[in-house]
N, C-alpha and C positions, 0 to 999 in steps of 0.2 A: 417449390416447397409445398408440401401437403397442407391442406386446410384442416385445422384442428380446432374444434369448439369445445369449450367447457361451459356448461350451463348449470348454474346453481339452482337448487330447488326444482329439479326437472323430472321428478318421478310422476308428477301429476299436473293437471291444470295447464296454465299458460306455458310453463317450462317444458312440459311434455310435448305440447304442440310445436314449440320452437325447435326442440330436438328433432322431431320428425321432419320439419321443413329443412333444417340444416343438413340432416343426413341425406335427404333427397337431392340437395344441392351439391352433394359431394364431400361434405365435411365428415371426418372421423369425429365422433361425438363422445363426450363424457357426460353421463347422467349422474348428477349429484343428488343424493337424498340424505335425509337425517334419520327418518324412522321407517319409511315404507319401502323396505328392500324388495318386497314382493312386486310392487309396481315398477320399480327400477329394473329388476331382473326380467320382468315380462316385456318391457320396452326393449331391452338389449336383445332378447330372443327374437322379437318382431323385426328389429332392424337387421340383425345378422342373417336371419332367414331370407331377407330381401337383398342380401349381398352387400350390406353397408357395414361400416366399421363402428362399433359402439362398445362402451364399457360403462359399468356402474361403479361409483365410489361413494361410500358412506363417509360423511363429514358434517359436523355442525359448523357452519361457516362463521359462527361467532367465536370459535375457539381457534386461535392462531396456529397452534401446532397441528391440528387436524387439517386446516387449510393448506399449510405447507406440505404435509404428507400427501394430500389429494393432488396438488399441482405436480409434485414429484412423480406420483404414480402415473398421471396422464402423460407427462413428458417421457417417462420410461417406456410406456406402452406405444405412444403415437409420435412423440416428438414435441417441439415447442408449440405452445398454444398460440393460435393466430386470431381467435375470437373468444372473448370472455363475455358471457351474458350473465350479469348479476340479476337473478330473478328471485332468489329466496327472500321471503319476507312474510309478515303477517300484520293484520290490523286489529285494532281494539274493537271488539264486537258489541260492547255496551256503551252507555252514556259516559262521556268523559268524566263527569263528576262522580261517577260510581266506580271509576277505574283506579286501582291502587297504584302506588308509586312503583312497586316492583314490576308490575305488568307494563307500565309506561316505559320504564327503563329497558326492559327486555325488548319492547318494540323498537325503541331507538337504537339499541345495540344491534339488532338484526337488520333493521331497515336503513341504517347508515354506517355504523362502524364495521359491520361485516363486509359491506361493499369495499370499504377501504382496505380491510385485511386481505380480501381476495385479490384486489388490484395489486397490492404490494407484493403478494406472493407470485402472481403471474407476470408482473411487469418485466422482469428480465427476458422471459420468453416472448412476450408481446413486442418488446423492442427488437429482438432478434428477427422475429417474423414480420415486423412492421404491421403488427396486428391492430385490432380494434377492440373497444370496450363498449358494451351496451348495458346500461342500468335501467331495469324496468321493475314495476311492481303493480300488483293488483290490489294491494292493501290500502 
């Protein structure tokens, strides 16, 4: 069975580096981005020019329907996901006492509930492929 990785938040930073390593290790990779399509597309071009299989999919991982659509697109293009890397996240940049409730809730939604949402969407494929889940964050 082919090795297929879905890496959330992977158009830049740690996720981008993870995608490069996984592609070099023989994985077909899905580069997930929320806003930076230019970065995701550039990475797809870089990898495909090197003979690796890559695709970019826009999805806000805190929105269940977008996550379900992303997983379906990966499966349609490559087959069942065998490695899920939950990398998307963000941190509060200021003092916690100066942080509003809405920003704290957004952080919790993205850094916890989004992981669960992506896991739930990918779990059937991960079971089929006897795949793995890696949750990471730099936030």
